[in-house]
N, C-alpha and C positions, 0 to 999 in steps of 0.2 A: 627664733624660727629660722629654718633654712632659707637661703637666698632664693631658691627656685619657687618655694611657696609664696614668698613676697612678690615675685614677678608675676605669678599666676593670679594672685589677688588683684594686683594693679591692672592686669590685662582685662580681667572680668569687669572691673569698675569702668574702665575705659569703653569696653564694648557696650555696657549698659547705658552710658551717657550718649554714645553714638546712636544707639537704637532709639533712645528717647528723642534725640535731635531729628532722626529720620521720621519718626512718627508725628513730630510737631509740625511737619510741613503741611501745606494746605491740603484739604481733603479732596480737592478736585482731581488729584492724581490717583485716587483710590478706585478700585473696581467695585461693581455692585456685588455685595455679599448677601443681601436679603433675597433678591428675586432672581432666580435663574430665568433664562429666556422662556417666555410663555409657551406652553405646550399647544398642540394642535387639538382644537375642539372637534368633537364628533357629533354631527347633527343627524337626526332621524329623517330618513326619506319618507315623508308623510304621504306620498302619492304613488307608492309602488303598487298599491292595490287598485288604483284607478287606471287600468290599462285596457286597451283593446288588443287582445292577442292576434298577431298577424297570422293569416292563413296562407298556405302555399299549395301550389299544384303538386299532388303526390304522384310520382312516376307509377305507371301502370302497364301491365302487359297488353292492354287494349289501346295504348297510345298510337300504334300504327293505324288501327282502325279509325280512331278519332281524327288523325291527320288526313286519312283518305276521305272521310266524310266532309271535312272542312274544304278540301280541294274541290270536291264535287260541288259543294255549295258555292264556292267562288266561281265556278264555271256557270252555275245556274243563275247567280246574281252577281253580275260584274259591275253594276252601277255603284258609284260612290254614295255617300250619305246624301239623301235628298234634302238639302238645306232649304231650297225654295218651297218645296212641298210641305216640309215640316213647319216653316215659318207661317205659311198660309194656314195650315191646320191648327196651329196654336193661337194665332192672332185673329183669324176669321174663318172658322170651320166651314161656313156656308160657301166660301169661294173655292173650296177644293173640288175639282172635277174628277169624275170617275176615270176619264181617259188618262189623266196624269198618273193616277194610282196604277192603272193597268200598264201604262208605258214603263213605269218604274218596276212593277212586279211582273214584267213580261216573262221572265224565266219561270216564275211560279205559275203564271197563267198557262204556259205550255205544259208544265207538269200537271196542272189541274185538268187540262184537256186530255192528256194521256190517261190520267186516272179515271176520268169520266168514260173515255172510250173503253178502258179495261173493265170498268164496272158494268157497262152495258154489253160489251162484246162477249165476255166470258160466260155470263149466264145465258145469253142467246145461243152461244155455241153449245152450251151444256144442254139446252132444250132440244136443239137440233140433233145432238148426239143421242139423246134419249129417244127421239122420234125414229132416227135411223136404226137404233138398237132394237126398238120394238118391231121394225120391219126386217130385222135380221140382216141389216146392211152394214152395220158397224160392230166391230168386236166379235164377229162370227168365226167360222173356221176357214182355213185355207182351202182353195178349190183344187189345187194340184200340187203334187210333190215335185220339187226341183232340187237339183244338187246344190244350188246356191242358197237354199233356205237355211242351212246350218250356219253359214257365214253371216247371213243377215240376222239370224237369231242371236248369235254371239255379239254382233255389233249392237243390236238393240239392248241386250242385257248390259253391255258395258256402258252404253249411253245412259240408260236408266239408273244404273248404279252410280255413275258419276254425278248425274243430276241429283239423285237422292243424297249423295255425300255433300254436295254443295248446299242443298236445302238443310241437311242436318247441321252442318257447320254454321249456317246462317241462323237457324233457330236456336242453337246453343248460344250464339252471340246475342240474339234477341232476348233470350231468357236472362243471361248475365247482365246485360245493360239495363233491362227492365227492372231487375232487382236492385241494381246499383242506383237507378233513378229513384226508386222507392226508398232505398236506404239513405240517399242524400237529400231527398226532398223534405222529409220531416225535420231533420236538424237544420237544413238550410232555411226553411220557412221559419223555424223557431229562432234562428240567428238574426233574422231581420228585426223583430221587436227587441231582442236582447241587445243587439248592437245599438239600436236607437236609444234604449234605456241607458246603456253604458256611456254613450256620447252625452246624453242629457245629464247623466250623473257627473261626468267629467267636467262638463261646462258649468254645471251648477256648483261644483265644488271649487271652481277657480276663485270666484269672488265670495264675499260674505253677503248672504241674502237676508237673513234675519239674525239679530244679535245672539239668539239662543242656539243657532245651528251654524255658526261660522265654520267654513271649511276652507281648504285651499290656502288663500293668503293668510287667513287667521291661523291655520296650522303653522305656517312659516313664522308668523309673529310669535306664536306660543313657544317656538324654539328658543326665544330669548331667555327662557328658563335655564338653558344650558350655560351660557356665559354668566348669567346672574348668580346661579348657585356656585359656580367656580369663583367668582369675585367675592361673594359672601364668605366662602370657605377661606379664601386668601385673607380677607379682612379679619377673620377670627384669629389668625396668627400673626397679623401685621405688627401689633404693638410689641409683643414679646420678641419677635424677630428683630425689630428695630433695636430694642434694648440689648439683645444678645450681640448684634452686630457692633453697636457702640462699645460694649464691654470687650468684645474680641479684638477690636481694632485699637483700643486705648489701654488694654491691660498691660502690655509690655512696657509702655511709657510709665504708667502709674506704678506698676510693681517695681520697675527700676528705681523710680524716685523714692518709693517706700523702703526699698532695700538699702539705698544710699543713706537715707535718713537713719535707718536702723544701724548702719555701720558707724555713723557719726555718734549716735547715742552710745554705741558700744565703745567707741574710742574715748568718749567722755568718762564713762564708768571705769574702763580699764586704766586710763591715764591717772584718774584720781586714785585708784587703788595702788598703782605703781609709785605714784608720787609719795603716798603715805608710807609705803614700804621703804622707799628711798630715804625719806627723812628719818624714819624710825631706825632703820638699819645703820645709817651713817652715825647716828647718835650712839647706838649700841656699840658699834665698832670703836668709836673714840673712847667710850667709857671703859671698854674691855682692854683697850691698849694701855690706858692709864693704870689699870689694875695689874696688867701683865708686866709692865716695865720694871718695878722694884724686884719682883720675884725672879724675873729673867736676869736682872743684874746680879742678884745674890747667887743665883745658880751659876752664872758665868764665873763669878769670883771663886767659888768652891772648886769648880771643875778645873779652872786654870791653876789654882794652888795645888791641886792633887797631881795634875799632869807635870807640874814643874818640880815635884818632889823627886830627889835623886834616887829614891828607892824604887821609883816607878820605871820599870824596864820598858824601853822602846816607846815611851810616851811622847817624845818630842814631835813625832810625825802628826799627832792629833792636836798638839798644843795650839797651832795656828788657827785651826777651825774653832776651837773652844774660845780663843781670844776674840774671834769675830762674831760671837754669839750675842746678837742685839736685835732690837725690833726693826721691822721693815716699814710697811705701809702706815701712813699717818692720815686717817680719815677726818681729822680735825681740820685739814687743809682744803677739803672739797667744798664746792659752792653750797650754800644753804638754799633749800626749796621752800622755806617757811613762807616767803612772800607769795609764791605760786599757790601754796595750800590755803593761804589766807584769802586769795582771790577766788579760789574754788570752794570756799567754805559754804556749806549749805546746798551745793549742787549734787544731783539735779533736783531742781525745785518742781519739775513736771514729770509725770509718768509717761515716759516715751513709749513703753510697751503698750499701754492702754490707748495712747494717742494713735499709734500705728494700727492697732487692732480696729479702732473706730474708723479710721480713714479707709482701711481695707474693706471693712463691712459696708461702709457707705458706698464705696465704688462697686462692690459686688452686688449691691441691691439695685443697680441701674435697670436691669431687665424688669423687675417688679415695679419699679418707679415708672418705667415707660408704659407698662400696662395700665397703671393708675392714671397717669397724665393723659393718655390717648383714649381713654374709655369713652369720653364724650364725642370726640371726632369720629370714632369708629361707629357709634350709634347714629350720628348724623349721616355718615356715608351709607349705612344700611337704609336709613329713611330715604336717602337720595336714590338708592337703587329701586325702591318702590315707585318713586316719582318717575324714574327713567322708564319703568315698565309702561307707565301711562303714555309717555312720549312715544315709545316704540309702537304702541297701539295705533297711533295716528297713521302709520304706514298702511295698516289694513283699512282704517276708516276712510282714507282718501283714495284708495285704489280704484281706478275708473272702469274696471272690466264689466261691472253689471250693465252699463249702458250698451256694451257690445254683445254680451253673452245672453242677455235676457231675450232678445228677438230670436236668436238661434235656438235657445232652449224651448221657447214657445213653439217654434216651427217644428222642432223634433217631437214635441208632445202631440202636435196635430198629425204629423206623419205617422207616429206610432198608433194613434187612435184610428186614423183613416185606413191604415194598412191592415188592420185586424180583419175586417170583413173580406177583403180581397184575398188575404192569405188563407182564410178558412175555405173560400170558394176554390182556390187553387188546390188546396189539400183534398177537397172533396172530388174534384175532377181528376186529380192524380190517382185517387183510389179507384175511380171508374176505369181510367186508362190501364191501370195495372191489372184489374180484373179482366178487362177485355183482352189485353195482350196475353195474359196467362192462358185464357180459354182458347184463343185463336192459335197460340203457339202449341198448346196441347193438341188441337185438331191437326196442325201440321205434323206433329209427331205421330198422330194416329194415321195420317196419310202415308208417312214414311214407314210405319209399321206394316200397313197394308202392302206397300211396295216390297218391302223386304220379305214378308211372308209369302206374297204372291210369287216373287222371283224364286224363292227357295223351293216352294211346292212345285212350281212349274218346271224348274230345272230338274228336280228329283223325279217328277213324273215322266219327263222326256227320257231320263236315263233308264227307267224301268220299262218303257214302252218298246216292244219288239217290232210292231208293225205301226207305221205312222197313221194308218187309218183306224187303228184300234182305239177304243175309248179307254181313258185312264183317269180315274177319279181325282188323283192328286194333281194332275195337270189342269183338270177342269177347275178344281178348287183354287189353284194358283191364279188362273185367269179371273175367277170371280173376285178374289182379293184385290187384284189390280183394278178391276172395274169399280169395286167399292171405293178404293182410293181416288179413282178418277171422279166418281160421283161426289165424294166429299170435297174435292178440289173445286168442281163446278159449283157446288152448293155454297161454299164459304169464301171463295176467292174475292167476291165483291165486298164482303165485310172486311177482309184483310186489306184490300186496297183503300177502302174508306178510312180504316184506322191508320194506315201508312200515310195517306194524304193529310189527314187531320194533324197527326203529330209532326209530319214534315213541314206543313205550313207554319205551325207555331214555332217549332225548334229551328227551322231554317231562317225565319225572319229574326228570331232572337240572335242567331249567330251572325247573320250578315248585316242586320240593321243595328244591333246593339253591341254585341261582343267584339266584332271586328273593328267597329269605330270607337269602342271603349279602349281597346288595346292601343290603337294608334292615336288616341286622344282627340279624334275628330269631334267627339261629343262635347268635350271641353271647349274646343274652338267654336263650335256652334253656339254654346251657351254664352261664350265671351263676346260674340259678335253682337253689337248693339242692334236692336230691333228684331232679333230672332225670337226673343221671349216676350210675352206680354208683360205689362207693368206689374201685374200681380205675381209674376214668377221671376222678378228681377232678383237673382241670387246675390249679385254684388251689393245691392241695397239692403237686402234682408240680412246678409252676413256682415253688414257694416264694413265692407272692405274699403280701403282707401280708393280714391277716384282713379289714380293712375295704375291700379292693380286690377286683376281679373282672376277668374276661377282657376285657369291653367297655372298662372304664376303662383297663386296661393297654394294650389295642390303641390306644385314642385317644392315650394319653400317648406310646407308642412312635412312632406315626405322626407326631405333632407334633415328634419329634426328641428326646424325653426319653431319658435313659440309665437303665441298670439301677440306677444309684445312686439315682435319684429314684423309679423305679417300685417297687423293692424296699425303699426307705427304709433304705439301708444305714447311714445316719448313726446309727441306733439302736444298731447293734452295733459300729460303727467310727467313732471321732471323727477324721475326716480333717483337720479344722482343727487339732486338737491335734498331729497328726503333721507338719503343714506349717508350724509356727511357726518362723520364721527363727532366733530365739535358740537353739533346740534344737540346731541344727547349727553355728551360728557363734559360740557363746559362747567357746570356747577360742581360735578364730581372733582374735576381737576382743580377748580378754585378752592374748594374746601381743603384739599390736600396741600395746595400751594400756600394757603394762608396759615396753615397750622404751624405753631411754634411751641416749644416746651424746653425749659432748662433742665437738662438731665445730667449735667456734669459738675454740679456744685459739690465738690469733695474737698474737705479741709484736711490737708496732710500734716500741717505743723501749726500749732497754736502759738500765740505770742509769747507765752512763758517758755515754751520749748525753744523758740527762736532766740530769746534772751539768754537761755542757758548755753546754747551753742556759741553765741556771740561772746559771752563771758568766757567760755572755754577758749575761744580763739585769742582773746585779749589777756588771758591769765599769765602769759609769759612762759608757758611750758616749752615753747620753742626757743626761749632766750637763755635757758639754763645751759651752762657749759658742761655737757655730758662727757666731753673729752677728758676733763680733769678726773672725773670718776674712773674712766677707763684707764687713764695713765696710772692712777693710784692703785687700781686693782691689778696692774701688772706686777706690783711689788708684793712679795710674800709677807705674811704676818710676822715671821721671824726670818732674818737674813740667812741664818744657818739652819739647815734642816735638822730639827730635833730628832726625828727617827734615825737619821744617818749618824748623827753624833752619838746617840745612845747605842747603836749597834757597834760603833767603833770602840766605845768604852767596854762593851761586853767582850769584844775580841781581845782587848788589852788585858782584861781580867784573867783570861786563860793563860796568858803568857807570864804572869807575875809569880815570883817565888816567895814574895813576902805576902803572908796571908792578910795582914792588916791593909795593905795597899789594894790587894784584890777585893777585899770586902768593901773598901770605900768606893772602888770603881763600880762595883755592882750596885751599891746604893745610889751613886750619882746617875747611873744609867736608868735605874727605876724612877728616879726623880724626873729625869728628862721625859721618860715615857708617860709618866703621870701628867706632866705639864702639857705634853702633846695631846693626850687623850681628853683632858679635862678642859683646857683653856684654848689651845691653838685650833683644835678641830672645830670647836663651836664658832670661833671667829672665822674660820675658813668657810663654814656653812653659811654664815651671814654674808660673807663676801660673794659666795655663789648666788645667794638670793638677791643681793644687791646687783649683781651682774645681769640677771634676767630683767629686772626693772629698768636698769640703765640701757640695756639693749633695746627694749620695747620703746622707751621714751626717746632714745636717740634716733630710732628709725621713724617714729611718728613725727617728731618735731619739725623736720625740714618741710614736710607737705601739710602740716596742720592748718596753716592759714588758708592755703589754696583749697584744701579739701572742704573745710568748713564753708568757705565762700562759695565753692561750687555747689555744695549740697544745698545751702540756703538759696542760691540763685535757681538751681534746678527745681527745688520744691516750689518756690514762688512762681516760676514759669509754668510748671505743670498745673498748679492750682489756678493760674490765670488762663491757661490755654485749654484746660479740660472742658469748660462750658462751651468755648468757641468751637473747639474740635468736635465735641459731641453734637453741637448744633449743625455743623457742616456735614457730619456723617448722617444725622437725622434727615437733612435736606436731600443728601445723596440717596439714602435708602428709600425715602418717600418718592424721589424721582424715579428710581428703579422700579418701585412698586407701581407707580402711575403708568410708566411705559409698558410694563407687563400687562396691566389690566386693560390699557388702551388697545393692546394687540388683540386681546379677547374681543373687545368691541369691534375692532376692524375686521377680525375673522367673521364674526356674526353678520355684520352689515354687508361684507363682500358676498357671503353665502346667500344672504337674503336677495341681493341684487341678481346674482347668477340664477338662483332658483326661480325668482319671479319672472326673469326674462326667458329662461330656457326650460324649466321643469314644470312649475305649478301651472303656468299658462301655456303649456305645450299644445300645439294643434296637430301633432303627429297622429294622435288617435283618429282625427278626422280623415286624414289621408289613408291611414290603415283601414278604417272602416270602408272607404270607397274601394280600396284594393280588395278587401275581404268580400265585398259585394260582387265584384267582378269574378273572384275565384269561385264563390258559391254558385253564382248564376251561370257562368260560362264554363268553368273547368269541372265543377262537380255535378252540375245538373244538365246544362245544355249539351255538353259533350256526350255523356251516356244516353241522353234523350235522343239526340240525332243519330247516335250509333244504333239505338233501338229501331227507329223507323227504317234506317238504312238496311239493317239485317233482316227485318221483317219484310221490307220491300224486295230484297233479294229472294227470300223464300217465295213471296207472292209471284214474282215474275218467272222464277224457275219452275213454278207449277205448270206453266204452259208447255214447255218441252217435256215435263214430267207426264202430263196428260197424253201428249202425242206418243211418246215412247211406250207408255203403259198400254194404250189402246192397241198399238201395232204389235206389241209383244203378246197380248192375250191370244191372238190368232195362232201363235206358234205353240201355245200350250194345249190346244184342242186338236182332236183327230182330224186328219186331212180327208176331205170328202172323196176325191178320186185319186187313186194311186196310179201314177204313170211310171212305166218301166223305162 
């Protein structure tokens, strides 16, 4: 074989041994092949449906009106929250004096006096007007015509029109705000029990109340199913993955050892083959030489005698070559390999091919063997996961929130039950208010219609009248329409003022006593002050707030997103971190994995008879044969003189002869030489070539034979010894990787449980949101349009006074003048 191929083969063997050495190092330097870093688990938000949606003030085109009403109420009621009065009213209602209430409600008392005065004065004025009208003293005709009457008439028309416009604007606002109160009252009243039910549901869903309806914490505990299913899924592929990892990490070393063993077995087979060829060929060559020697000697004698004949022309030049015609190589002198063949007799006694196939098959079956050996521990780990679920359940069983949430839940149930009658009454009175407001607003519109009709007819009648003293029916009709409007104003103004005052008294106090102090949190401060509330209304005790906390602080904490865990400081009574320590749940799981051992690398690469064959091969003396003697002898030709060359020379001399006898003899000798070359010499040369191939292989193998066999035997023994150790190290490494990955799943779940229980499941933000929603519903959505309603209706009512005055004075201008003055 070429020298390049020899170097390549040696390089490959060296690389294989180097790789085997590298892989035989301790497995602690290997990376985790089984388990990639654990993925991120996704847990279900089990409490997204238990929320109190936050309500907000919706911007409106009536906001300027709302702001004006609030400023007016701030002027009417400038006193702050009456803490002393409220404390006395709540703790000892009998001690409250009327003078204290009047002093605090002084602004409303003044407004009540004004309303009472209006209620009495306007009907009295109406009766006086009716009396005067019956005496033809009010609303009659002008007595004289003056030039200034036109200017006065136009001024009265403008004033009445402006007053009517103000009343129209006010009544429109009253209609709109009344409808808005009605539209907000029904959902607002319905939101009270709905919000209480939602809060009660939220609080009831935080702890577990009865085993069959666990909510909240139980839902969080139930999410352990996410890591449990992931771990069980990973356990399903653990054993095969371990086997595949062992196989993948050790296959290069094992395959290199098997390949090296196969090479040595091949060397043994091939060496034995070439040694047999060497011995057989050397004997054949020696025998052939002995047969060729007399024939070659006889041939040389004849040729020399012929060339020395005087009749042979120009034969002297070839005579010297013919005289040197004799045998060359003598293979009887080469070393004998019989001793080596005798040492190798009967080899190989073992079937190396079958042995390598079995070793390869045993090694390749490691994944299946791992599945079989790890089946029991996998089942134990699955059983351990079931026990771990029971351990995790202890988180829900020991969670202390029921002690805190039960009183709140009971209080919400009572509030919901007690609020129902009041809410129904409020809804009924709101229906009455809306009906009364709608009727009175319609009457105001009727008054405005009379004003507009009267002014239109009166103005039209004046334009058609040629003489101021002439009677004109349209002008008279206009005056009558104005008087009808005046009569309606006198007739219903006291009802208007009563409705205005009733709604004003309710809405104003709600705004100044409740809403204003709710916004600036004065109510919370009043509740937080010790002694303000009677013991039966102690919210701090009913809500189980910590002693150093109060409602204002709890409200701020809840509004910022804090949980009941933080607000109630449950860590004082329940060490959640202690319950969420990973080793508490995973100790047995880790121990089972840590204690598991299995022999997965017991692979027999070389049996004892195979080892003996290789040792016998190494001691056989193949490397002690002197192959140089063979190579030196092969350098010599079978015959010293080239028979084909000599035959061609004789054929050339034949053509030069004049003597036919000599020419014939030369031709005959040439044919004899060709026959000897083709029949005897060529066969010996073929044997020499065959001998050369064997000598070349054996001479190349011999110097490294001892080292190669020793290396192969050492590598094979080392691999057989290290495979179980190495497989065990990889097993421990892969199990360690698997354990770390699964513990990350446990840690993710327990961290999520801690965060959820502290911030989400036990969140008190719905409580703060419910309070804010109550303020938005009561103050922004009901109180604001309610107050805007009485304010607008009050504007209508008070502007009816100038409306009456201007209408009465204007009626005289629409009637004919009694005396015409030039």
